[in-house]
N, C-alpha and C positions, 0 to 999 in steps of 0.2 A: 561573414555569416555568424550569428549568435542568437540562440533562442530567446535571450533576454532583450533583444532589440524590440520585440513587440511591446513589452512592458515599458520600455523607455519611450517609445513613440506615443503611447497613450498618456504617459505621465507628462510629456511635453505639451501635447495638444490639449488635454483636459485634465489637469492634475486633481480637480475636485470630484471627478467621477468616482463612484464607489467601486472598488475592486473586490473587496471581501466584506461579507457580513458574517459575524460569528457571535452567537449568544448575546445578541442585542447591540453589539458594538460594530462600528464601521471602520474600514481602512480604505483610504482613497488611493487612486493610482499614484498620486504624487507621494503619499506617505509610504506606500509599498516600495516604490522605486528608491526613495531615500533610505529606507531601512536596509534594503538589499545593497545599496551603495556602501553604506557604513559598515555592513558586515563583510562585504567583499574586501574592503580596504583593511579591516581588522584581520581577516584571514591572511591576506598578503603580508601584513606586518608580522604575523606569526609564522611565516615561512611556507604557507600553502601557495602553490603555483599552478599555472596552467598544466593540465594533464593529471594532476593529483586527484586521487579518489576521496570524496567527501561523503561519509555515510550519514543518512537520515534515518534514524531508528526512532520514528515518531508516529503518534496517532495523528488524526486529522486536526491540525491546529494552524492558525495563521503563521506561526513560526516555521512550519514546514514550507510554506510558500516563500517566505523570506529567505530561508536557508537555501532552497532550491535555486532561486534566481541569483542569490549572491554567488553561489558556486558557478553558475553559468556565466555571470559577468566576469568572473576571474579566469574562465577557461578551464576550470576544474570539472570533474565528472561526478554528479550526484549518484550515490549508490543507495537505493531505497530498500529498507529492511522492514519486513512485517513486524509490527509492534507487539504481536503475541508470541514471538520467538523468545527462547530463553538462552541460557549461557552458551552451551556447546553449539547450538545453531548459529547464534550471533558470532561466536568465535570463528566458525567456519567461513561465514560470509565476509567478515572483516579481513581474515587472512587471505582468502581466495581473491578478494578484490584488491588487496593491498591498500586499504583505506588509511589515509594519513590523518584524518580528522573525523569526529563523530558528533552528531547532535542528537540529544535525547531529552527526556524529562527525568527529573530526579528519581522518581519511583522506578524507572527502568535502568538507571545507571548501574545498579547492582548486578545486572545481567551482562554487563560489558566486561570481559576478562581483563586482568591487569597486564598480561604479557602478550598482547597481540603483536604480530610481526612488525607492522609499519606504523601503528597508531601512535601519534605524538601530541594530538590536541583533542581534548574532551570538553564538550560544551553542553550545559543544561539550559533549556529554553524557558522553563517555568519560574515561578516566583519562589519556590522552595530553595533553601540554602543548598548549594552544590556540595557533593561529597568531596572528601580530600582528593586532590589530583584533578579536579574538574574546575571549570570556570563558568560563571553565569553569562548568559547571552549578552547582557548589557555591558559586561566587561570585555567581551570579544569584539565589540564594535569599535570603530574609530569614529567618535562623535563629530569630528571636524570634516569628514569626507562625505558631504552631501552629494557631491558629484563623483562619478567614477567612470573612467573610460573603459567600456567593456572590451575584453580581449577578442580580437578578430579570430575566428576559427574557420578552418577549411571545411568544405561540405562533407568530407569523409572523416573528419575528426570525431572521436567518440564524444557524445553529449550526455549520455545517461547510461547507467548500468543497472539493469533490473534482473532479478533472479526468477527462473522458472520454478514450477512447483516441485520439481525433483521426484516425480512419480516413479521413475525407474532408477533412482539412486540419489546422490547428492544433488541439490539444486544447481542448475546450470546458469552461469552468468550470460546475459544477453546484452550485447553492446549495441546501442542505438546511436547512429551518427547524427550530426546536425541536420543533414539532408533527410534522413529517415523521419525525424520528428517534424521538420518543416513541411515535408511533402504530405504527411498524414494529417496534419492539422490545418494546413493552408489550402489543400485541395479537398474535394469531396472525400468522406461524407461530412466532416465537421462544418466547414465554412459555407458550403452550398446546401447540403441536404438538411442540416439542422435549423436553417432559416433564422439565424441570429439577427436581431434588430436592436437599435439603440434602446437602452433601458431594460433589456432582458435580464432575468435573474435565474441562475442555474442551481438546482439542488445538488449539493456535493456531499453525500454521506458515504458513498463508496470509497474505499481506502485509497489515499493518494500514493501509497507505495506501489500500487498495482497499475499496470499500463493503461487500463480503462479509465481509472480516475485521474491518473497523472496527465495523460495526453488528450484523451477524448473530452475530458471535462476541464481540468485546470489549464493546461497549455492552450487548448482551443479557445477557452473563455478569455484568457489574457490576450490572445491574438485578436479576438473579435472586439475587445474592449467592453465586455459585459461584466455583470456582477456574479461572483461565486458566493452562494449562501452555503456556508460550510457547517457541517455537523460532525461531531466526533464519531458517530456511528448511526445506524438506522434504528431509531426508536419510533415506531409507527405514529403514536399519538403526538409526539413532539414535531415530527416532520410534517404531519398532516395539518397541525395548527399553523406551522410556519408557512405553509403554502399560501394560506389566506393572509396572514399578517405581513409576510414579506413580498406578497404578490409574485410568487415563483412562476416562471413561464415554462421551464424545461425540467423534466424529471427523468433521471437516469437510474436504472435499477437492473436487477437480475431477475430471472423468471420466478424464483421463490417469493420475491417481494410482491410481484404482481398477483401471484396465487393467493398470498395472504391478504392483500387488499381486497380482492374479489370476495373473500369470505368475511369481510368486515362490514359493519354498518357505517357507511361514510356520510350519512346525512348530517351529522353535527359539524362537518367541516366545509369550509368554503374553498372549493377547488376550481373556481371559475376563471382564475388567472392562467391555468395550465392550457397550453396549446400543443405541446410536443412531449411524447413519451418515447423512451428508448430502452431496449433490452439487449444485453450481450453477456458474454462470459459463460453461458450455458445455453442449452437448447430450450427454446420457448415452445411449449406444447401448443399445437394449432388450436386446440379447444380453448385455451386460455386467451390467445390472441383474438379469437372470434367473440368470446364472452366480453372481453374488454371493449372491443369495438361496438358491440351491441349495447353495452351499458353506458358508455361515455360518448359514443359517436365519433371516436377517433381511433385509428389503428395504432398499435405499438410498433414503431420501426425497430428493425432487428439488424444486428451486425454480426459478422463472423470474422475472426482473425486470430492472431496469436501475438505474443510479446514480440517475436522477431519481425512482425509486420508493422509494429509501432502504433496501434495494433490492428487496424481494420483493413481487411482485404475485400470483403463483400458487404453489401448493404441492401436490405429489402426496401426498396427505394420509393421515393415520392413519385417518380415518373411512371412506374408500373409495379404496384404492390401485389404480392401473392401470398396468401396465408399458407403457413407451413413451409416457407422458404427463407433462406438467408439472403436471397437476392442475387444480384450480379456483381461482378468484380468492379470495384471503384476505379476511378481514373488512375492510371499509372501501374495497374496490376494486370497480370495475365495468369490465368488459372488452368490447371490440367487435373484430371481425375485419372489415377492409375489403378490398374488391377494388382493382384498379388505378385505378379511377375514384373511389376513396374513398367507395364506397357500402357500407353495412353489409351483411354477409352473414348470412343466417339460419343456424340450427343445421344440422349436416350432414344430419340426416334430412329436414328441410324443403327443403334444397338439392336432394336427390335427387328429391323430389316436384316441385319447380319445373322441373327438367330434363325430367321426364316429362310436363309440361303441367298438373300439379295445382297448385292454389292453395296457397301457403305459409302 
């Protein structure tokens, strides 16, 4: 088992299919797989091995996808770091994870401390000259390694390390296994509920360091063999224009973006290619869901989960949608609601009976 197998399968079956669109340029599945192979071989030549942690301190760039799958092919563990973090936060995550290698852009390299515990390989992915002690991505690759045999991993081997927000202290590392990622992208909601079809194009402006962008969008898209239209961040006018020019079919966002779009004049933009909208990462106000459905004739599907769930556990689903709800548990999940004493609560109808003295 290896998350990179999905990339390899599509690269073998249809190497000219577009995997990534970014700022007008295309990367095919064949090119993406070859770039990941060359980088995986280069990392191995530099002493990075299966189980080592490889930090991705990157904004949304094609190089993020290449580095992520190169690490997977090697059996290493991508550690994804928010690109807005600065020196002491970066130091904490690198030391806590034990990262042996890091990828970033030259402008962010100054925030990577010199004396991290395990860090021994530093790579910049952009065209700027790398700082002293760093090497450029082109020099980290093995240009002769067009093929690379992905390392077989067990289902319970760690496949990715993401960090929680740390609202009650330092960020907590969340280790996702190969099975965690596979089950959450290959089973509902992604593969079934999102209705991917050949030729689909997914808008990916949500950060890839976050589990929503990383698994629900990037990894699920590669599994399905569709195209990721990648944006560095959400700039409304740029994304809206791209929906028309790129013929984007799937739009993934957070509630604040839907609220902002409902308050915009969208008449200048061609949104006719869209057929699916998804919201997660925060509570979607019921009023906004209803307004969107009334305006566009499509409901916004909603998900609930957490990083530890890889991420989705609930989906306000295609089979039975309900406004104001996060839906039901997706396949493979069981949910319980507990009270303050950690006692499981019965369903709402039974709770009402219990309060009136009836037996639940």
